C-alpha positions as CSV (number, residue, x, y, z in Angstrom):
1,X,-37.4,10.8,89.3
2,X,-35.7,9.1,86.3
3,X,-32.0,8.3,86.8
4,X,-29.8,8.3,83.7
5,X,-27.6,5.3,84.6
6,X,-25.0,6.0,81.9
7,X,-24.6,9.6,83.1
8,X,-24.1,8.3,86.7
9,X,-21.6,5.8,85.5
10,X,-19.6,8.5,83.6
11,X,-19.7,10.9,86.5
12,X,-18.7,8.4,89.1
13,X,-15.9,7.0,86.8
14,X,-14.7,10.6,86.3
15,X,-14.6,11.3,90.0
16,X,-12.7,8.0,90.6
17,X,-9.5,9.8,89.8
18,X,-7.9,12.0,92.5
19,X,-6.7,14.7,90.0
20,X,-10.2,15.0,88.6
21,X,-11.6,15.3,92.1
22,X,-9.1,18.0,92.8
23,X,-10.1,19.9,89.6
24,X,-13.8,19.7,90.7
25,X,-12.9,21.0,94.1
26,X,-10.9,23.9,92.6
27,X,-13.8,24.7,90.2
28,X,-16.2,24.8,93.2
29,X,-14.5,28.0,94.1
30,X,-15.0,29.6,90.7
31,X,-14.1,29.3,87.0
32,X,-10.5,28.7,86.0
33,X,-8.5,28.2,82.8
34,X,-6.5,25.0,82.0
35,X,-3.3,26.9,82.9
36,X,-4.8,27.9,86.3
37,X,-6.0,24.4,86.9
38,X,-2.7,22.8,86.0
39,X,-0.6,25.0,88.4
40,X,-0.7,22.8,91.5
41,X,-0.1,19.5,89.7
42,X,3.2,17.9,88.8
43,X,1.8,16.7,85.4
44,X,1.7,18.3,82.0
45,X,-0.9,20.7,80.8
46,X,-1.8,18.1,78.2
47,X,-2.6,15.6,81.0
48,X,-4.7,18.2,82.8
49,X,-6.5,18.9,79.5
50,X,-7.3,15.1,79.1
51,X,-8.7,15.1,82.7
52,X,-10.8,18.1,81.8
53,X,-12.1,16.3,78.7
54,X,-13.2,13.4,80.9
55,X,-15.0,15.7,83.3
56,X,-16.7,17.5,80.3
57,X,-17.8,14.1,78.8
58,X,-19.2,13.2,82.2
59,X,-21.2,16.5,82.2
60,X,-19.5,17.7,85.4
61,X,-17.9,20.8,83.8
62,X,-18.3,23.0,80.8
63,X,-16.0,25.5,79.0
64,X,-17.0,28.9,77.7
65,X,-15.2,31.4,75.6
66,X,-14.2,34.8,77.0
67,X,-12.0,36.5,74.3
68,X,-8.8,34.4,74.3
69,X,-9.7,32.6,77.5
70,X,-11.6,29.4,77.7
71,X,-12.5,29.1,81.4
72,X,-13.9,25.9,82.8
73,X,-17.0,26.0,85.0
74,X,-18.5,23.4,87.3
75,X,-22.1,22.2,86.4
76,X,-23.9,22.4,89.8
77,X,-26.9,20.4,88.5
78,X,-24.7,17.5,87.7
79,X,-23.3,17.3,91.2
80,X,-26.9,17.7,92.6
81,X,-27.9,14.7,90.6
82,X,-25.1,12.7,92.1
83,X,-25.9,13.7,95.6
84,X,-29.6,13.1,95.1
85,X,-28.8,9.5,93.9
86,X,-26.5,9.0,97.0
87,X,-29.1,10.5,99.3
88,X,-31.7,8.0,98.2
89,X,-29.6,5.1,99.6
90,X,-28.2,7.1,102.5
91,X,-31.8,7.9,103.7
92,X,-32.9,4.3,103.3
93,X,-29.9,3.1,105.3
94,X,-30.5,5.6,108.0
95,X,-34.1,4.5,108.4
96,X,-32.9,0.9,108.7
97,X,-30.5,1.9,111.5
98,X,-33.2,3.8,113.3
99,X,-35.4,0.8,113.3
100,X,-32.6,-1.4,114.5
101,X,-31.9,1.2,117.3
102,X,-35.6,1.0,118.3
103,X,-35.5,-2.8,118.5
104,X,-32.3,-2.7,120.5
105,X,-33.8,-0.1,122.9
106,X,-36.8,-2.5,123.6
107,X,-34.4,-5.3,124.3
108,X,-32.5,-3.3,126.8
109,X,-35.8,-2.4,128.6
110,X,-36.6,-6.0,129.2
111,X,-35.6,-7.6,132.6
């Protein structure tokens, strides 16, 4: 599996902001317009639009056109790439801990 380091950097940087994480969480429930996404935040719609642009540039969301509406959509494959990258390290760490547990178990068995 080839990992696009720049894409990972953009995605993790984008997700480093709590507003953008909240936008991703909201979009995980379905598409939404900028106005709908801006509702829960005490920031301007322009600020929300800038956050959306960062998420778009990171490849985490897309926008489509539906008449006058321009709903935002989450890109599931982008999130899958992030979780896959994380899982690589999580699984390696879990294997190390299992080996450590096995060593500790043998030490406890000794008189």
